[in-house]
N, C-alpha and C positions, 0 to 999 in steps of 0.2 A: 588615793586607795591603794591605784594599782602602778607601777612603772612602766607597765606594757604599752607597746602602742599597738593600737588597734586600726585597722584598714577599713575605713568606710568607702562604703557603695553607694553612688547615685541609683534610682530606681532604673535608670536606661543601663546603666552598665550590669546591673543586676538581672534585668531582663536577658541579656545578651546570655549570660551565664546559665539562666534558667531554661532560656532555649538549647544550650550546650547539652543539658541533662546533668547539671550540676547540684548537687542535694541542696534543698533548702529546709530549714529548721527552724519551727516557731515556737519561742521559748515563753509564750503567754500561757493564761491557765488554761484549764479545758473547756471552761464554758464560755470563754472568749473565742477558741479554736473553732468551737462547734456553730457558732455565727458565722464566721466569715475568715477566708484564710487563702493564701497563694496557691494557687493551684500544683497539688501532687507534692505540698509542705509536708514533712512529719512533724509530730507534737513530742516536746520533752521541755517541760514547764521548767523555769529558772527555779523554782522551789526542788526540784527533784534532781538536778543537774549535778551536785556533787555524786550521788546515790547512781546516776545512769548515763555518766558522761562517756563511758566505755561504749557506749552506743552510736558514737559518734565516728566515723574513718577519720584516722590520724594522715592517712596517706593521698587524700584528694582534697581539693576545695570545698569548702563547706559555707553556705550562707548565712547565717541569723536574722531574724526578726523578731522583732514585737510588734506593738502598738505603733512607738513612737520612735524607737530605734536606742532607749535610755536599756530597759532590761537587756535587751540584744547585744549591746555594748560590755554590760557588766558581764554578762555569760562569755563572750568574746575575750575579753581580758582575762580572767579567769582560765579559761581553756589554754589561751597563750600561755601561761604559767605553769600548765600542765604540760607543755610541750608541744601542742599543737601548732603550727606554723603556717598554715592552710585557712584557718578561719575568718571569714569576713564577714562584715557588718550592713545591714541594710540602713544606711543612714535615713532618718524622717519614717522607718517603719513599714508598716502598712498604710498608713494614713497618705504616707506622701507617694507609697506606690498606686493606691486608689486615685489619688487624685493627679499623677501621671497619666494614667486613661489605661492602666495596666491591667489586664484582668485578675478578678476575684471569686473565688468560689465560693459560693452562699448554700450551697447544698446542704440541708441539716442533716448533721450527724449525731448519732446517740453521745452523749455525755454524762458520766457518772463517774464516782468516786468508789473506790475498793473500799472497805474497813483497813484503819490501819492496822499494821501488822504489831504494833507495840502497844504499851499502854500509857495512857494519858492521866496524870495525876496533879492535884491541886496543891497548894502550898504546905497544907496539914498533913496529907498523906505523905509527901516527900520528906517533911520534916522526920515522921515514923521510919522511913526507909533509910536516913542516915546512918542508924545504925549497924546496918550491914551493907550499905549500898557504895559502890565506886562513884564518886561524882564526879562529871567531867561539863567544863565549863566551855562551850564552843564559842565563846566571844572573842574578840581583838585582846591583845595582852593589856591596852590601855583601859579599855571596859571591864576587864576583870579585875584590875588595880583599884577601881573605881569602889568596887564592894561586891563580894560572892557569897555563894551560899557557903557555910563553914567548912573545911577541909576538901574543896572544889579544887580538883587538879584542871589547870588550863591548856586546852588543846582546841585552839581556833579551828572553826569548820574547813579553812580550805586546806588546814593540813592534816586532817584526820586521817584521808586514805594512807598517808605515809608512816602513821603513828600508831595502827591498829594493834602492833606488838604491843604495848604499854598497858593495854586495857586486859581484866581480867575475864576469863569464859565463866568462872565457874560463881561469879556473886554478881547480883542484881547489879545494872547499869541505871544511874540517873544523869538524863541531860538536860543540860541548862543554858539558856540564853536570855538575853531581855525580853522578849514576849513570847517566846514558846516556837515561833516560827524558823529559825536556824536549828535550834535543836529538834524540832522534830523531823527535818532534814536528814539531821546527822543519826536520828533513830531509824528512820527507813533506812537509813545507808548501811548501818550494821546490821540489821535483820537479814539485807540481801547478801552480807558478808558472813553469814553464818552464824552471828550469833543469835541465841533464842529468844522469839519474840515476849516471852511471858518474862523476861528479866530485862527487857530492856523498858525503862520508863523515861517518858517526856514530861518537864515540869509546865502545866496550862499555865499560860501567862506569866512566864519566866520569873525573872528577880524583880520585875514591878509587882507582880502578884505576891511574890516571897515577903517582899518588905511592906507590902500594902498590908500584909496579915500580919504584921507586927513580928514578923521572925528574926533573928541576927544576921548579921552578914560579918564578914571578914575583909579585912582590909590589908 
C-alpha cells in the first residue's frame, strides 16, 4: 500500500529518545489511551490523523506508537508521504514497551467523545440526497472501480487535503467509503477546513449498507 520506508525503533532505542524529551504520539483510540499510555505521550487517534496531522511537528523527531506497532506504522507511512521525514515507529508498540520493563502511566484520564460536527445518514436518506449533493467516494481507485454510489467522484482520503478546491462550498457533500469509517474521518476534516457541518453528510455503513439496502451502484 505504501512505498515509504518507515524507521522502526526497539523499546530501548525509543526510551533513549523519550529521556531526551522527544515527543511521543499515541495513535490508538481515546478509550485505549485512557487505560494506559507511555508517560507524557499525547493522543492523536489514527482515525483522526488526516484531519489533525498539522498538530505533529515537522522539524523534530516524533515517535508514534499504538498497542502492537501496526496502526502506528500506518500513521508513520502516511505522514512520511506528506513530507514528514523525522517520524519514527515504536516496533511492537506499548505491549513490547511494557514487556521490556519500561514505564507505563495508568493514571485514569477522562475519556469521552464529542458529538460529530457533521450529519450521519443511512442509505435511503443518502439516496434522497443524490438529487442535490456532491458525492465523494474516499476509497482507493481500485475499490471505487469495483462499484460506487451513482455519480460519486473518487477522491481517496490520502489525497483529500490537496484536492479541497474540487469541492463545492454551496452544495451538500455526501462522503462515502466501504463502511463509513474513512468517510467519517473525511467529513470531520472538511468541517475543520471550514465547510459548514450542516451540509456535510457521512454515509453510515458505507457502500456495504448501500448495496445491502438494494440500491444501485455504478461500475
